[in-house]
N, C-alpha and C positions, 0 to 999 in steps of 0.2 A: 625030479631034478631040481636042484636049488636055483632060485631066481638070481639074476645078476643085476646089480645096481651100479650105475655110473653117476658121478657128480659132474659139475661144470666149472670151468675156469673162466671167469669174466674178464676176458682180455680187452674189453672195451670199458673197463672201470666198474666199480661196485659201489653200493650205497644202501642205506636203509629205505630208499625209495627205488622204484623201478627205473633201471637205466635202459634207454631205448637203443635201437639199432636193428639192422636186418633189412629184409625185403622192402624196397620202395621207400624207405625212410631216408631223410636227408643225411648225407655223408658228413659227419662232424668228427672232431677229435674225440679221443676217449673221454667219457664223461664220468659222472659219479663223484662221490666224496672220497673214494679210495682209489687212487691211480693203480693201473694194472702193472705194478712193478714185479720183478721176479721175486722179491722178498715177500710181498703180500700173496701172490699167487702160490708160492711155495708153502705158505702158511695154510692156505685152503687145501692144497694137495696133501699135505701131511695130515691134516685133520681128516680128510676123506679116507686116506690110507688107514689111519688108526681106527676109524669107525667101521671099516669093513667094506667100503665101496671097492669095486674091482678096477674101475678106470675113471677117467675124467675127460669130458669132451672139450675141445677148444674150437671156437667158430672160425669161419673164414669170411673175408670181405674187406672192403675199403674202410669200414667203420670200426675195425678192431686191429689189434696187433697181429703180426704174422704168426700163424699157428705152428709151423715147422720150427721156426727159430725159438719161439717162446717155450714150447714143450721140451725142446732139446735142453734148454737151460734149466727149466723147472725139474726135469727128470733127474738131474744131478742132486736134488735135495730130497729125493724120495727113494725108497728101496723096492717096494712091491707094486705100487700103483701103476696101471697101464694108462696110456694116453691115446684117446680117440681123436686123432688129428684130422680136422676137416681140410680138404684141399680140392682144387678145381682142375680137372684134367686139361682144360684148354690153356693153362698158363705155363705148363712145363712139358717137355717131351716125355713120352712113356718110358723110354730107356733111362732117362735121368731120374724120373720118379721111382722106378724100380730100384735103381742104385741108391737113392736117398733112403728109401725104406729099408733096404738091406743094411745100410750103414747104421741107421737108427736102431735096428734090432740088435746089432752087435754091441753098440755103445751103451745100450740101455738094458742089456740082458733080456732081450725079447719082449719089451713092454710097449710095442707099437700096435695100435689098431687104426685102420684108415676109414674115415667117413668121406665118401666120394660125393662131392657137390657139383652137379652139372652146371648150375648157374641159372637162376630164374629171371634175371633182369638184364635185358640186352644193353641198356645204357651203361650199366656197371661193367659188363663184359667188354664193351667197346673202349672203356677207359683203360683197360689192360691190353688193348690191341686185338681183341677177339671179336670178329664181326659176323660170326655165324648166327643164324636164327635159332629159336628154341629147339625145334625138331632136329635140326642139324647138330646141335650141341649134344642131344641125347644119342644120336647115331655115332658121333665121335667118341662119346664116353664108352659105348660098347666096344669100339675098336681099341680104345685105350686100354680097357681092362683085359681084353683078349691078349694084347701084346704083353702087358705087365705080368699076367698070370703065366704065360709061356716062358717068359724070362725067369721068373721065380722057379719054374720047373727045371731050369738048367738048359733050356733049348737055345740054339743059335737060330735067329729068326730073320727071315725075309718076308715082309708083309707090305702089300700096297693096297690100302683101303681107299674109300671115298675121301677120307679126311686125313689119314695118317699114313706115312710111308717110312719104313725102316729097312735097312739092309745090313745083314751080318751083325745084327744086334745080339749081344750076349752080356752076361754078368760074370765077372771073374770071381766074385764071392756071392754065394746065395744067402738069403736071409734064413735065419733059424730061430724060431719057427717062422713060417710064412705068415705075414700079417693077415688077420681077418678083415674083410671088406664090408663096411656098413654103407647103406645107401637108402635114400628116401626120395619120394616124389609121388604125386597123386595122379599124374596124367597117364594115359595108356602107354605112351612111349616110355615113361619111367618104370611102369610095371614090367614091361618087356625086358628092359635092361636088368632090373632086379632079379627076374626069374632066371636069366641066363648067366649072370656073372657074380652075384653078391652072396655073402654068407648070412647077413642079417638085414632084413628090410625094416626100416624105421618109419613110423608114422607120427605126426604130431598128435596131440591129445584131443582127439574128437570123442564124442559120446560112444559108448560101447557098440551100439548097433552099427554105426558107420565104420568103426574100426574092424568089426567082424566082417563087413562087406569087403574091405580092403584086403584083409588076410585071406579070405576065400579066393579072391581074384588072383593074387600073386601066387598063392599055393597051387592053384590050378595051372597057371602058366608054367611054374617051375616043374610040376609033374610032367607036363608035356615035353620038357627038356630032359627028363630023367634026373631031376635034381630035387633036393629039399632045401628050404630056406627057413631060418629062424626069424622070429619077429620081435621087434622092440618098439617102445613108445617114448616120445620126448615130451616131458611135462615139467611145469614148475610145481612147487609144493609149499603149502603153509600149514604146518601141523603143530598143535599145542596140546597141553594136558587136557583141555576141555574144548568142545566144539565152539562154545561162546568166545573163548579167547582167540581161536583161530579166525573166526569170522570177524572179530573186532580188528584183527590185524589186516584182513582183506579190506575192510571198510577204511582203515587208516591209509592204506596204499591208494585206494580209489579217491579218497578226499584230496590226496596230493596231486592228482592229475589235473593240470591246468587245462581248462576248456579249449583255449586257443591251440595248445600243443596237441590235444586229442584231434581237433579238426585238421590240423596240418598233417599229422601222422596218417590219419585215415584217408585223407585226400591222396597222399603218396601211395599208400597201400592199395588203393582202388586202381591205380595204374599198373600194378604188378602183373607180370605175365605168368606168375606161378599159380598153378591150379590148387596147390596146397594152401597158399595164402588166400585165395578166393574162398576156400572152404573155411578157413579161420575167420574171415570177415563175416561170413554168413552166421557164425555162431553168436555174435553179439550185435551185428547190425549197426555198429557205431554208437549205440546208446548206452546209458548207465543203468537201465532197468532190465530185469530178467536175465542177469548175468550168470545165475546158477543154472546151467543148461542140462545138467544131470545131477543127481544127488552127489554133493561134494565136488563137483566139477565146475570151476569158475572161469568165465571167459574174460574177466576184467583186464588181465595182463595185455591182451591183444589190442586194447585201446591205444596203447602208447608204445608198443613194441612189435616189430615185424617178426615173422617166423613163428615159432612156438608161442601161442598166446593164451594157453589155458593152464590152470593150476588145480591140483587137488587140495581142498581146504576142509579141515575138520580136526576132530580129536585124533590122537594117534590110532585109536581103534578104528575110527571111521576111515581114515586114510588107508590103513592096512586092509580094510574090507574092500575098498575100491580097487586096490592093487590085486586082491584076490579075484575080483570080478574081471579085470582085464586079463589076468593069468588064465582064467577059465576059457577065454576066447582063443588063447594060443600065444599070448605075449609072455616072453621069457626074460626080456631085458628092459630095464627102465633107466632112461637117461634124464636125470632130475636136476633142478636148480632152484634157488630161492634167494630172496633179498633180506639182508646181506648174505652172501654165499657162505661165509665162514660160520656165522651163527646158525643159519638154517640147516647147515650140514649136521650140526650137533642136535638140533631139535629132531630131525628125521632119524639120524643114526642112533640116538639114545631113546627115542620114543616109538618109532615104527618098526625098525629092524628087529628089536627083541620080540615084538609081537609076532612078526612073520617067522622068526626062528622057533618060537614056541609052537607055532602051527605046523612046523616041519617044512616050511617053504623057503627058508634061507639059512645058510651057515656062513659064518665069518670066513673069508678066504684063508685065514691062518688057522682055521680049525676050531676056534673057540665059539661057544654059543652063548650070547648075552642073555641074561635073565630079565624077565619083567618083574619089577619090584612093586607091583600094585598100580594104582591109578597114577601116582606120581613117579616119574622115571628119574632116578638120581642123576644129577648133572656131574659129569666126570671132568670136564675141563673146557676152557675157552669161554669167551664172552658171549652172553646172550643179548 
């Protein structure tokens, strides 16, 4: 089976440096040197589409632009690329969310994927009027997905759960196809929701041994439900023609991390309620030493950014080898990003994807198979 690769739309701004945001970090206006305009995000989306990425993730939170609205606009500038839209079940009714997804599918020719985010930070949830604690939010997510899936199946639904209540809920137009649901979370409650309701379980980029443990746990829980779940991983990437050039870029990014900013971000992240964020913090411990936590897996991004905090760093061959290592564990989908997102999409798309194609692990969604032209990958377009 061909591996699936998704890119990322930086709806909080982009830069040649790391743009922060996410769990526990201060809520600020969109940052970076490149504002997240529809024009710029569409440029990234078209590059990802041309290079062979299947979809693009858009984040959710007070620190970025709204994912639904942004992707609806950007989708009009692309033809094939799917949009992995992050959304939080507590902010909209399940019937309305099912209807929104159905509309998106029709207006985009079936290019919606849903990344369900339960919400790891109570203080941010309260700002939106949601006062449930973390465990209750996961329970509500399970009820939410049960309602949405039944509505997509064409049922008229009466359901009164602990958190959600609908009567005679139905859709007049069903989505075609039904959007696949992606979901992440490292707590036992999250694993239970993933096993019962989701198509793809996503983990942040932990070392392979830890990822293997997560996969085994969710796979076992899903089997108890009579279900199978696919697995994906969320990573940043810094890939160059040589290992030395890639690590030089990582060192450049690290040198740009202001110590005061690192301290402030780490202080905020330590207050996070997210189990996944706690695991990210443990990988680097807040320091600048020992950041290569597994061959070619660098934890430096997590010093200034919440959420996914690790990057694959190395030559195109080394990065391809690490992808093969994760694939051997059961990872089929990779959600990637890099700074800046436009240029890094080309580095990965022209450097790594041809090597995976040569190994029989990836085929361009349009059917073409790019060739590896030796140690140097010809650059086809876009600024580096």
